[in-house]
mmCIF file of the N, C-alpha and C atoms, coordinates in Angstrom:
data_MODEL
# 
_entry.id   MODEL 
# 
loop_
_atom_site.group_PDB 
_atom_site.id 
_atom_site.type_symbol 
_atom_site.label_atom_id 
_atom_site.label_alt_id 
_atom_site.label_comp_id 
_atom_site.label_asym_id 
_atom_site.label_entity_id 
_atom_site.label_seq_id 
_atom_site.pdbx_PDB_ins_code 
_atom_site.Cartn_x 
_atom_site.Cartn_y 
_atom_site.Cartn_z 
_atom_site.occupancy 
_atom_site.B_iso_or_equiv 
_atom_site.pdbx_formal_charge 
_atom_site.auth_seq_id 
_atom_site.auth_comp_id 
_atom_site.auth_asym_id 
_atom_site.auth_atom_id 
_atom_site.pdbx_PDB_model_num 
ATOM 1   N N  . MET A 1 1  ? 0.371   18.716  -95.912  1.00 0.00 ? 1  MET A N  1 
ATOM 2   C CA . MET A 1 1  ? -0.520  17.909  -96.728  1.00 0.00 ? 1  MET A CA 1 
ATOM 3   C C  . MET A 1 1  ? -1.125  16.774  -95.900  1.00 0.00 ? 1  MET A C  1 
ATOM 4   N N  . GLU A 1 2  ? -0.292  16.140  -95.103  1.00 0.00 ? 2  GLU A N  1 
ATOM 5   C CA . GLU A 1 2  ? -0.771  15.019  -94.289  1.00 0.00 ? 2  GLU A CA 1 
ATOM 6   C C  . GLU A 1 2  ? -1.848  15.485  -93.313  1.00 0.00 ? 2  GLU A C  1 
ATOM 7   N N  . GLY A 1 3  ? -1.715  16.696  -92.790  1.00 0.00 ? 3  GLY A N  1 
ATOM 8   C CA . GLY A 1 3  ? -2.714  17.240  -91.877  1.00 0.00 ? 3  GLY A CA 1 
ATOM 9   C C  . GLY A 1 3  ? -4.053  17.457  -92.552  1.00 0.00 ? 3  GLY A C  1 
ATOM 10  N N  . LEU A 1 4  ? -4.014  17.888  -93.799  1.00 0.00 ? 4  LEU A N  1 
ATOM 11  C CA . LEU A 1 4  ? -5.251  18.117  -94.540  1.00 0.00 ? 4  LEU A CA 1 
ATOM 12  C C  . LEU A 1 4  ? -5.986  16.819  -94.842  1.00 0.00 ? 4  LEU A C  1 
ATOM 13  N N  . ILE A 1 5  ? -5.241  15.788  -95.140  1.00 0.00 ? 5  ILE A N  1 
ATOM 14  C CA . ILE A 1 5  ? -5.842  14.497  -95.484  1.00 0.00 ? 5  ILE A CA 1 
ATOM 15  C C  . ILE A 1 5  ? -6.213  13.709  -94.233  1.00 0.00 ? 5  ILE A C  1 
ATOM 16  N N  . GLY A 1 6  ? -5.381  13.802  -93.213  1.00 0.00 ? 6  GLY A N  1 
ATOM 17  C CA . GLY A 1 6  ? -5.584  13.013  -91.998  1.00 0.00 ? 6  GLY A CA 1 
ATOM 18  C C  . GLY A 1 6  ? -6.842  13.362  -91.236  1.00 0.00 ? 6  GLY A C  1 
ATOM 19  N N  . THR A 1 7  ? -7.171  14.645  -91.122  1.00 0.00 ? 7  THR A N  1 
ATOM 20  C CA . THR A 1 7  ? -8.322  15.069  -90.335  1.00 0.00 ? 7  THR A CA 1 
ATOM 21  C C  . THR A 1 7  ? -9.646  14.553  -90.908  1.00 0.00 ? 7  THR A C  1 
ATOM 22  N N  . PRO A 1 8  ? -9.933  14.770  -92.197  1.00 0.00 ? 8  PRO A N  1 
ATOM 23  C CA . PRO A 1 8  ? -11.187 14.220  -92.738  1.00 0.00 ? 8  PRO A CA 1 
ATOM 24  C C  . PRO A 1 8  ? -11.221 12.689  -92.678  1.00 0.00 ? 8  PRO A C  1 
ATOM 25  N N  . ALA A 1 9  ? -10.087 12.056  -92.906  1.00 0.00 ? 9  ALA A N  1 
ATOM 26  C CA . ALA A 1 9  ? -10.042 10.590  -92.849  1.00 0.00 ? 9  ALA A CA 1 
ATOM 27  C C  . ALA A 1 9  ? -10.339 10.110  -91.437  1.00 0.00 ? 9  ALA A C  1 
ATOM 28  N N  . SER A 1 10 ? -9.812  10.802  -90.446  1.00 0.00 ? 10 SER A N  1 
ATOM 29  C CA . SER A 1 10 ? -10.059 10.437  -89.050  1.00 0.00 ? 10 SER A CA 1 
ATOM 30  C C  . SER A 1 10 ? -11.534 10.630  -88.701  1.00 0.00 ? 10 SER A C  1 
ATOM 31  N N  . ARG A 1 11 ? -12.107 11.735  -89.142  1.00 0.00 ? 11 ARG A N  1 
ATOM 32  C CA . ARG A 1 11 ? -13.538 11.980  -88.889  1.00 0.00 ? 11 ARG A CA 1 
ATOM 33  C C  . ARG A 1 11 ? -14.399 10.907  -89.540  1.00 0.00 ? 11 ARG A C  1 
ATOM 34  N N  . PHE A 1 12 ? -14.070 10.580  -90.783  1.00 0.00 ? 12 PHE A N  1 
ATOM 35  C CA . PHE A 1 12 ? -14.830 9.553   -91.497  1.00 0.00 ? 12 PHE A CA 1 
ATOM 36  C C  . PHE A 1 12 ? -14.708 8.213   -90.790  1.00 0.00 ? 12 PHE A C  1 
ATOM 37  N N  . SER A 1 13 ? -13.508 7.889   -90.348  1.00 0.00 ? 13 SER A N  1 
ATOM 38  C CA . SER A 1 13 ? -13.268 6.621   -89.658  1.00 0.00 ? 13 SER A CA 1 
ATOM 39  C C  . SER A 1 13 ? -14.087 6.537   -88.371  1.00 0.00 ? 13 SER A C  1 
ATOM 40  N N  . LYS A 1 14 ? -14.089 7.614   -87.590  1.00 0.00 ? 14 LYS A N  1 
ATOM 41  C CA . LYS A 1 14 ? -14.858 7.631   -86.340  1.00 0.00 ? 14 LYS A CA 1 
ATOM 42  C C  . LYS A 1 14 ? -16.351 7.532   -86.621  1.00 0.00 ? 14 LYS A C  1 
ATOM 43  N N  . SER A 1 15 ? -16.807 8.249   -87.639  1.00 0.00 ? 15 SER A N  1 
ATOM 44  C CA . SER A 1 15 ? -18.222 8.216   -88.006  1.00 0.00 ? 15 SER A CA 1 
ATOM 45  C C  . SER A 1 15 ? -18.628 6.822   -88.489  1.00 0.00 ? 15 SER A C  1 
ATOM 46  N N  . SER A 1 16 ? -17.773 6.221   -89.276  1.00 0.00 ? 16 SER A N  1 
ATOM 47  C CA . SER A 1 16 ? -18.037 4.877   -89.785  1.00 0.00 ? 16 SER A CA 1 
ATOM 48  C C  . SER A 1 16 ? -18.102 3.872   -88.628  1.00 0.00 ? 16 SER A C  1 
ATOM 49  N N  . PHE A 1 17 ? -17.212 4.026   -87.656  1.00 0.00 ? 17 PHE A N  1 
ATOM 50  C CA . PHE A 1 17 ? -17.213 3.130   -86.491  1.00 0.00 ? 17 PHE A CA 1 
ATOM 51  C C  . PHE A 1 17 ? -18.514 3.273   -85.709  1.00 0.00 ? 17 PHE A C  1 
ATOM 52  N N  . ARG A 1 18 ? -18.930 4.536   -85.477  1.00 0.00 ? 18 ARG A N  1 
ATOM 53  C CA . ARG A 1 18 ? -20.182 4.762   -84.747  1.00 0.00 ? 18 ARG A CA 1 
ATOM 54  C C  . ARG A 1 18 ? -21.368 4.146   -85.481  1.00 0.00 ? 18 ARG A C  1 
ATOM 55  N N  . SER A 1 19 ? -21.392 4.305   -86.788  1.00 0.00 ? 19 SER A N  1 
ATOM 56  C CA . SER A 1 19 ? -22.484 3.732   -87.588  1.00 0.00 ? 19 SER A CA 1 
ATOM 57  C C  . SER A 1 19 ? -22.477 2.212   -87.506  1.00 0.00 ? 19 SER A C  1 
ATOM 58  N N  . ALA A 1 20 ? -21.302 1.623   -87.548  1.00 0.00 ? 20 ALA A N  1 
ATOM 59  C CA . ALA A 1 20 ? -21.195 0.161   -87.455  1.00 0.00 ? 20 ALA A CA 1 
ATOM 60  C C  . ALA A 1 20 ? -21.698 -0.336  -86.102  1.00 0.00 ? 20 ALA A C  1 
ATOM 61  N N  . VAL A 1 21 ? -21.394 0.383   -85.032  1.00 0.00 ? 21 VAL A N  1 
ATOM 62  C CA . VAL A 1 21 ? -21.866 -0.002  -83.695  1.00 0.00 ? 21 VAL A CA 1 
ATOM 63  C C  . VAL A 1 21 ? -23.387 0.072   -83.643  1.00 0.00 ? 21 VAL A C  1 
ATOM 64  N N  . GLU A 1 22 ? -23.958 1.162   -84.158  1.00 0.00 ? 22 GLU A N  1 
ATOM 65  C CA . GLU A 1 22 ? -25.412 1.315   -84.162  1.00 0.00 ? 22 GLU A CA 1 
ATOM 66  C C  . GLU A 1 22 ? -26.081 0.232   -85.010  1.00 0.00 ? 22 GLU A C  1 
ATOM 67  N N  . MET A 1 23 ? -25.487 -0.076  -86.148  1.00 0.00 ? 23 MET A N  1 
ATOM 68  C CA . MET A 1 23 ? -26.038 -1.117  -87.021  1.00 0.00 ? 23 MET A CA 1 
ATOM 69  C C  . MET A 1 23 ? -25.990 -2.475  -86.326  1.00 0.00 ? 23 MET A C  1 
ATOM 70  N N  . ASP A 1 24 ? -24.912 -2.749  -85.625  1.00 0.00 ? 24 ASP A N  1 
ATOM 71  C CA . ASP A 1 24 ? -24.795 -4.014  -84.892  1.00 0.00 ? 24 ASP A CA 1 
ATOM 72  C C  . ASP A 1 24 ? -25.873 -4.107  -83.816  1.00 0.00 ? 24 ASP A C  1 
ATOM 73  N N  . MET A 1 25 ? -26.070 -3.021  -83.082  1.00 0.00 ? 25 MET A N  1 
ATOM 74  C CA . MET A 1 25 ? -27.103 -3.020  -82.040  1.00 0.00 ? 25 MET A CA 1 
ATOM 75  C C  . MET A 1 25 ? -28.486 -3.247  -82.643  1.00 0.00 ? 25 MET A C  1 
ATOM 76  N N  . LEU A 1 26 ? -28.777 -2.549  -83.725  1.00 0.00 ? 26 LEU A N  1 
ATOM 77  C CA . LEU A 1 26 ? -30.075 -2.685  -84.384  1.00 0.00 ? 26 LEU A CA 1 
ATOM 78  C C  . LEU A 1 26 ? -30.285 -4.109  -84.898  1.00 0.00 ? 26 LEU A C  1 
ATOM 79  N N  . THR A 1 27 ? -29.257 -4.660  -85.506  1.00 0.00 ? 27 THR A N  1 
ATOM 80  C CA . THR A 1 27 ? -29.338 -6.024  -86.031  1.00 0.00 ? 27 THR A CA 1 
ATOM 81  C C  . THR A 1 27 ? -29.610 -7.024  -84.917  1.00 0.00 ? 27 THR A C  1 
ATOM 82  N N  . ARG A 1 28 ? -28.915 -6.868  -83.799  1.00 0.00 ? 28 ARG A N  1 
ATOM 83  C CA . ARG A 1 28 ? -29.118 -7.780  -82.666  1.00 0.00 ? 28 ARG A CA 1 
ATOM 84  C C  . ARG A 1 28 ? -30.531 -7.659  -82.087  1.00 0.00 ? 28 ARG A C  1 
ATOM 85  N N  . MET A 1 29 ? -31.041 -6.420  -82.011  1.00 0.00 ? 29 MET A N  1 
ATOM 86  C CA . MET A 1 29 ? -32.395 -6.227  -81.495  1.00 0.00 ? 29 MET A CA 1 
ATOM 87  C C  . MET A 1 29 ? -33.432 -6.870  -82.411  1.00 0.00 ? 29 MET A C  1 
ATOM 88  N N  . VAL A 1 30 ? -33.298 -6.644  -83.700  1.00 0.00 ? 30 VAL A N  1 
ATOM 89  C CA . VAL A 1 30 ? -34.245 -7.214  -84.662  1.00 0.00 ? 30 VAL A CA 1 
ATOM 90  C C  . VAL A 1 30 ? -34.192 -8.739  -84.616  1.00 0.00 ? 30 VAL A C  1 
ATOM 91  N N  . ALA A 1 31 ? -32.994 -9.289  -84.580  1.00 0.00 ? 31 ALA A N  1 
ATOM 92  C CA . ALA A 1 31 ? -32.843 -10.747 -84.547  1.00 0.00 ? 31 ALA A CA 1 
ATOM 93  C C  . ALA A 1 31 ? -33.464 -11.340 -83.280  1.00 0.00 ? 31 ALA A C  1 
ATOM 94  N N  . SER A 1 32 ? -33.300 -10.664 -82.154  1.00 0.00 ? 32 SER A N  1 
ATOM 95  C CA . SER A 1 32 ? -33.865 -11.207 -80.918  1.00 0.00 ? 32 SER A CA 1 
ATOM 96  C C  . SER A 1 32 ? -35.382 -11.098 -80.909  1.00 0.00 ? 32 SER A C  1 
ATOM 97  N N  . VAL A 1 33 ? -35.938 -10.033 -81.466  1.00 0.00 ? 33 VAL A N  1 
ATOM 98  C CA . VAL A 1 33 ? -37.393 -9.870  -81.497  1.00 0.00 ? 33 VAL A CA 1 
ATOM 99  C C  . VAL A 1 33 ? -38.027 -10.842 -82.486  1.00 0.00 ? 33 VAL A C  1 
ATOM 100 N N  . LEU A 1 34 ? -37.411 -10.994 -83.647  1.00 0.00 ? 34 LEU A N  1 
ATOM 101 C CA . LEU A 1 34 ? -37.973 -11.852 -84.687  1.00 0.00 ? 34 LEU A CA 1 
ATOM 102 C C  . LEU A 1 34 ? -37.575 -13.314 -84.544  1.00 0.00 ? 34 LEU A C  1 
ATOM 103 N N  . GLN A 1 35 ? -36.647 -13.583 -83.667  1.00 0.00 ? 35 GLN A N  1 
ATOM 104 C CA . GLN A 1 35 ? -36.139 -14.937 -83.440  1.00 0.00 ? 35 GLN A CA 1 
ATOM 105 C C  . GLN A 1 35 ? -35.767 -15.613 -84.757  1.00 0.00 ? 35 GLN A C  1 
ATOM 106 N N  . ILE A 1 36 ? -34.861 -14.982 -85.466  1.00 0.00 ? 36 ILE A N  1 
ATOM 107 C CA . ILE A 1 36 ? -34.411 -15.482 -86.760  1.00 0.00 ? 36 ILE A CA 1 
ATOM 108 C C  . ILE A 1 36 ? -33.489 -16.681 -86.554  1.00 0.00 ? 36 ILE A C  1 
ATOM 109 N N  . PHE A 1 37 ? -33.745 -17.745 -87.296  1.00 0.00 ? 37 PHE A N  1 
ATOM 110 C CA . PHE A 1 37 ? -32.904 -18.933 -87.210  1.00 0.00 ? 37 PHE A CA 1 
ATOM 111 C C  . PHE A 1 37 ? -31.743 -18.816 -88.184  1.00 0.00 ? 37 PHE A C  1 
ATOM 112 N N  . LYS A 1 38 ? -30.707 -19.601 -87.944  1.00 0.00 ? 38 LYS A N  1 
ATOM 113 C CA . LYS A 1 38 ? -29.485 -19.519 -88.738  1.00 0.00 ? 38 LYS A CA 1 
ATOM 114 C C  . LYS A 1 38 ? -29.745 -19.725 -90.230  1.00 0.00 ? 38 LYS A C  1 
ATOM 115 N N  . ASN A 1 39 ? -30.589 -20.695 -90.586  1.00 0.00 ? 39 ASN A N  1 
ATOM 116 C CA . ASN A 1 39 ? -30.924 -20.947 -91.995  1.00 0.00 ? 39 ASN A CA 1 
ATOM 117 C C  . ASN A 1 39 ? -31.528 -19.716 -92.652  1.00 0.00 ? 39 ASN A C  1 
ATOM 118 N N  . ASP A 1 40 ? -32.489 -19.099 -91.970  1.00 0.00 ? 40 ASP A N  1 
ATOM 119 C CA . ASP A 1 40 ? -33.136 -17.906 -92.500  1.00 0.00 ? 40 ASP A CA 1 
ATOM 120 C C  . ASP A 1 40 ? -32.137 -16.759 -92.623  1.00 0.00 ? 40 ASP A C  1 
ATOM 121 N N  . TYR A 1 41 ? -31.285 -16.632 -91.627  1.00 0.00 ? 41 TYR A N  1 
ATOM 122 C CA . TYR A 1 41 ? -30.270 -15.582 -91.655  1.00 0.00 ? 41 TYR A CA 1 
ATOM 123 C C  . TYR A 1 41 ? -29.340 -15.746 -92.851  1.00 0.00 ? 41 TYR A C  1 
ATOM 124 N N  . GLU A 1 42 ? -28.898 -16.963 -93.079  1.00 0.00 ? 42 GLU A N  1 
ATOM 125 C CA . GLU A 1 42 ? -27.988 -17.216 -94.198  1.00 0.00 ? 42 GLU A CA 1 
ATOM 126 C C  . GLU A 1 42 ? -28.647 -16.871 -95.531  1.00 0.00 ? 42 GLU A C  1 
ATOM 127 N N  . LYS A 1 43 ? -29.925 -17.217 -95.684  1.00 0.00 ? 43 LYS A N  1 
ATOM 128 C CA . LYS A 1 43 ? -30.651 -16.881 -96.912  1.00 0.00 ? 43 LYS A CA 1 
ATOM 129 C C  . LYS A 1 43 ? -30.746 -15.366 -97.092  1.00 0.00 ? 43 LYS A C  1 
ATOM 130 N N  . LEU A 1 44 ? -31.084 -14.664 -96.006  1.00 0.00 ? 44 LEU A N  1 
ATOM 131 C CA . LEU A 1 44 ? -31.176 -13.206 -96.070  1.00 0.00 ? 44 LEU A CA 1 
ATOM 132 C C  . LEU A 1 44 ? -29.828 -12.575 -96.420  1.00 0.00 ? 44 LEU A C  1 
ATOM 133 N N  . ARG A 1 45 ? -28.770 -13.132 -95.848  1.00 0.00 ? 45 ARG A N  1 
ATOM 134 C CA . ARG A 1 45 ? -27.424 -12.601 -96.104  1.00 0.00 ? 45 ARG A CA 1 
ATOM 135 C C  . ARG A 1 45 ? -27.036 -12.771 -97.572  1.00 0.00 ? 45 ARG A C  1 
ATOM 136 N N  . VAL A 1 46 ? -27.327 -13.942 -98.136  1.00 0.00 ? 46 VAL A N  1 
ATOM 137 C CA . VAL A 1 46 ? -27.025 -14.190 -99.551  1.00 0.00 ? 46 VAL A CA 1 
ATOM 138 C C  . VAL A 1 46 ? -27.792 -13.211 -100.433 1.00 0.00 ? 46 VAL A C  1 
ATOM 139 N N  . GLU A 1 47 ? -29.065 -13.018 -100.130 1.00 0.00 ? 47 GLU A N  1 
ATOM 140 C CA . GLU A 1 47 ? -29.882 -12.073 -100.899 1.00 0.00 ? 47 GLU A CA 1 
ATOM 141 C C  . GLU A 1 47 ? -29.353 -10.648 -100.764 1.00 0.00 ? 47 GLU A C  1 
ATOM 142 N N  . ALA A 1 48 ? -28.978 -10.266 -99.545  1.00 0.00 ? 48 ALA A N  1 
ATOM 143 C CA . ALA A 1 48 ? -28.477 -8.912  -99.306  1.00 0.00 ? 48 ALA A CA 1 
ATOM 144 C C  . ALA A 1 48 ? -27.190 -8.656  -100.074 1.00 0.00 ? 48 ALA A C  1 
ATOM 145 N N  . ILE A 1 49 ? -26.279 -9.611  -100.055 1.00 0.00 ? 49 ILE A N  1 
ATOM 146 C CA . ILE A 1 49 ? -25.015 -9.460  -100.787 1.00 0.00 ? 49 ILE A CA 1 
ATOM 147 C C  . ILE A 1 49 ? -25.282 -9.315  -102.274 1.00 0.00 ? 49 ILE A C  1 
ATOM 148 N N  . ARG A 1 50 ? -26.167 -10.159 -102.797 1.00 0.00 ? 50 ARG A N  1 
ATOM 149 C CA . ARG A 1 50 ? -26.511 -10.086 -104.211 1.00 0.00 ? 50 ARG A CA 1 
ATOM 150 C C  . ARG A 1 50 ? -27.118 -8.729  -104.562 1.00 0.00 ? 50 ARG A C  1 
ATOM 151 N N  . ASP A 1 51 ? -28.058 -8.263  -103.744 1.00 0.00 ? 51 ASP A N  1 
ATOM 152 C CA . ASP A 1 51 ? -28.725 -6.992  -104.003 1.00 0.00 ? 51 ASP A CA 1 
ATOM 153 C C  . ASP A 1 51 ? -27.760 -5.808  -103.948 1.00 0.00 ? 51 ASP A C  1 
ATOM 154 N N  . VAL A 1 52 ? -26.890 -5.802  -102.961 1.00 0.00 ? 52 VAL A N  1 
ATOM 155 C CA . VAL A 1 52 ? -25.945 -4.692  -102.822 1.00 0.00 ? 52 VAL A CA 1 
ATOM 156 C C  . VAL A 1 52 ? -24.981 -4.666  -104.005 1.00 0.00 ? 52 VAL A C  1 
ATOM 157 N N  . LYS A 1 53 ? -24.541 -5.829  -104.444 1.00 0.00 ? 53 LYS A N  1 
ATOM 158 C CA . LYS A 1 53 ? -23.649 -5.882  -105.605 1.00 0.00 ? 53 LYS A CA 1 
ATOM 159 C C  . LYS A 1 53 ? -24.355 -5.392  -106.863 1.00 0.00 ? 53 LYS A C  1 
ATOM 160 N N  . GLN A 1 54 ? -25.599 -5.816  -107.056 1.00 0.00 ? 54 GLN A N  1 
ATOM 161 C CA . GLN A 1 54 ? -26.351 -5.447  -108.260 1.00 0.00 ? 54 GLN A CA 1 
ATOM 162 C C  . GLN A 1 54 ? -26.693 -3.968  -108.295 1.00 0.00 ? 54 GLN A C  1 
ATOM 163 N N  . THR A 1 55 ? -26.962 -3.380  -107.135 1.00 0.00 ? 55 THR A N  1 
ATOM 164 C CA . THR A 1 55 ? -27.405 -1.990  -107.092 1.00 0.00 ? 55 THR A CA 1 
ATOM 165 C C  . THR A 1 55 ? -26.304 -1.034  -106.661 1.00 0.00 ? 55 THR A C  1 
ATOM 166 N N  . ASN A 1 56 ? -25.117 -1.551  -106.439 1.00 0.00 ? 56 ASN A N  1 
ATOM 167 C CA . ASN A 1 56 ? -23.990 -0.738  -105.964 1.00 0.00 ? 56 ASN A CA 1 
ATOM 168 C C  . ASN A 1 56 ? -24.336 -0.040  -104.652 1.00 0.00 ? 56 ASN A C  1 
ATOM 169 N N  . GLY A 1 57 ? -25.108 -0.719  -103.810 1.00 0.00 ? 57 GLY A N  1 
ATOM 170 C CA . GLY A 1 57 ? -25.432 -0.216  -102.481 1.00 0.00 ? 57 GLY A CA 1 
ATOM 171 C C  . GLY A 1 57 ? -26.652 0.678   -102.404 1.00 0.00 ? 57 GLY A C  1 
ATOM 172 N N  . SER A 1 58 ? -27.341 0.882   -103.505 1.00 0.00 ? 58 SER A N  1 
ATOM 173 C CA . SER A 1 58 ? -28.514 1.748   -103.515 1.00 0.00 ? 58 SER A CA 1 
ATOM 174 C C  . SER A 1 58 ? -29.773 0.889   -103.521 1.00 0.00 ? 58 SER A C  1 
ATOM 175 N N  . ILE A 1 59 ? -30.263 0.553   -102.346 1.00 0.00 ? 59 ILE A N  1 
ATOM 176 C CA . ILE A 1 59 ? -31.422 -0.319  -102.206 1.00 0.00 ? 59 ILE A CA 1 
ATOM 177 C C  . ILE A 1 59 ? -32.678 0.539   -102.056 1.00 0.00 ? 59 ILE A C  1 
ATOM 178 N N  . ASP A 1 60 ? -33.700 0.242   -102.835 1.00 0.00 ? 60 ASP A N  1 
ATOM 179 C CA . ASP A 1 60 ? -34.976 0.949   -102.780 1.00 0.00 ? 60 ASP A CA 1 
ATOM 180 C C  . ASP A 1 60 ? -35.891 0.226   -101.799 1.00 0.00 ? 60 ASP A C  1 
ATOM 181 N N  . ILE A 1 61 ? -36.304 0.908   -100.731 1.00 0.00 ? 61 ILE A N  1 
ATOM 182 C CA . ILE A 1 61 ? -37.112 0.281   -99.688  1.00 0.00 ? 61 ILE A CA 1 
ATOM 183 C C  . ILE A 1 61 ? -38.455 -0.206  -100.230 1.00 0.00 ? 61 ILE A C  1 
ATOM 184 N N  . LEU A 1 62 ? -39.057 0.536   -101.147 1.00 0.00 ? 62 LEU A N  1 
ATOM 185 C CA . LEU A 1 62 ? -40.346 0.105   -101.703 1.00 0.00 ? 62 LEU A CA 1 
ATOM 186 C C  . LEU A 1 62 ? -40.191 -1.174  -102.518 1.00 0.00 ? 62 LEU A C  1 
ATOM 187 N N  . GLU A 1 63 ? -39.087 -1.285  -103.247 1.00 0.00 ? 63 GLU A N  1 
ATOM 188 C CA . GLU A 1 63 ? -38.830 -2.505  -104.005 1.00 0.00 ? 63 GLU A CA 1 
ATOM 189 C C  . GLU A 1 63 ? -38.626 -3.693  -103.059 1.00 0.00 ? 63 GLU A C  1 
ATOM 190 N N  . ALA A 1 64 ? -37.927 -3.472  -101.973 1.00 0.00 ? 64 ALA A N  1 
ATOM 191 C CA . ALA A 1 64 ? -37.703 -4.537  -100.991 1.00 0.00 ? 64 ALA A CA 1 
ATOM 192 C C  . ALA A 1 64 ? -39.024 -4.983  -100.365 1.00 0.00 ? 64 ALA A C  1 
ATOM 193 N N  . ILE A 1 65 ? -39.902 -4.036  -100.089 1.00 0.00 ? 65 ILE A N  1 
ATOM 194 C CA . ILE A 1 65 ? -41.216 -4.373  -99.527  1.00 0.00 ? 65 ILE A CA 1 
ATOM 195 C C  . ILE A 1 65 ? -42.018 -5.193  -100.527 1.00 0.00 ? 65 ILE A C  1 
ATOM 196 N N  . ASN A 1 66 ? -42.020 -4.770  -101.783 1.00 0.00 ? 66 ASN A N  1 
ATOM 197 C CA . ASN A 1 66 ? -42.754 -5.508  -102.813 1.00 0.00 ? 66 ASN A CA 1 
ATOM 198 C C  . ASN A 1 66 ? -42.226 -6.923  -102.967 1.00 0.00 ? 66 ASN A C  1 
ATOM 199 N N  . GLU A 1 67 ? -40.926 -7.089  -102.930 1.00 0.00 ? 67 GLU A N  1 
ATOM 200 C CA . GLU A 1 67 ? -40.324 -8.433  -103.040 1.00 0.00 ? 67 GLU A CA 1 
ATOM 201 C C  . GLU A 1 67 ? -40.720 -9.299  -101.856 1.00 0.00 ? 67 GLU A C  1 
ATOM 202 N N  . SER A 1 68 ? -40.748 -8.737  -100.657 1.00 0.00 ? 68 SER A N  1 
ATOM 203 C CA . SER A 1 68 ? -41.109 -9.527  -99.475  1.00 0.00 ? 68 SER A CA 1 
ATOM 204 C C  . SER A 1 68 ? -42.573 -9.919  -99.527  1.00 0.00 ? 68 SER A C  1 
ATOM 205 N N  . GLU A 1 69 ? -43.427 -9.046  -100.073 1.00 0.00 ? 69 GLU A N  1 
ATOM 206 C CA . GLU A 1 69 ? -44.846 -9.381  -100.201 1.00 0.00 ? 69 GLU A CA 1 
ATOM 207 C C  . GLU A 1 69 ? -45.053 -10.475 -101.245 1.00 0.00 ? 69 GLU A C  1 
ATOM 208 N N  . ASP A 1 70 ? -44.232 -10.485 -102.281 1.00 0.00 ? 70 ASP A N  1 
ATOM 209 C CA . ASP A 1 70 ? -44.320 -11.512 -103.318 1.00 0.00 ? 70 ASP A CA 1 
ATOM 210 C C  . ASP A 1 70 ? -43.934 -12.882 -102.789 1.00 0.00 ? 70 ASP A C  1 
ATOM 211 N N  . ASN A 1 71 ? -43.083 -12.924 -101.757 1.00 0.00 ? 71 ASN A N  1 
ATOM 212 C CA . ASN A 1 71 ? -42.596 -14.186 -101.203 1.00 0.00 ? 71 ASN A CA 1 
ATOM 213 C C  . ASN A 1 71 ? -43.511 -14.749 -100.126 1.00 0.00 ? 71 ASN A C  1 
ATOM 214 N N  . ILE A 1 72 ? -44.585 -14.051 -99.816  1.00 0.00 ? 72 ILE A N  1 
ATOM 215 C CA . ILE A 1 72 ? -45.494 -14.511 -98.755  1.00 0.00 ? 72 ILE A CA 1 
ATOM 216 C C  . ILE A 1 72 ? -46.446 -15.550 -99.310  1.00 0.00 ? 72 ILE A C  1 
# 
C-alpha cells in the first residue's frame, strides 16, 4: 500500500518543486524588468491573496486585465 501511495506523492512533490522554481525565476525576472518597489509589491500581494481566497485559486486572466485597466 505504501508503494502505491508513495510513488504518486513523490512525483507530485517533484513536479511541485519544479513549478515553484520556475515561478520564482519568472517572478524575479518580472520584478527586475518592471522595477517594482516594495510598497507596490505589498499591495499586489494583498490583492493576490484576497483574489485567490475568493476564487479558490481560479483566476480569470480577462477579469484581471479588466481590473488593471480600471485602475489606470
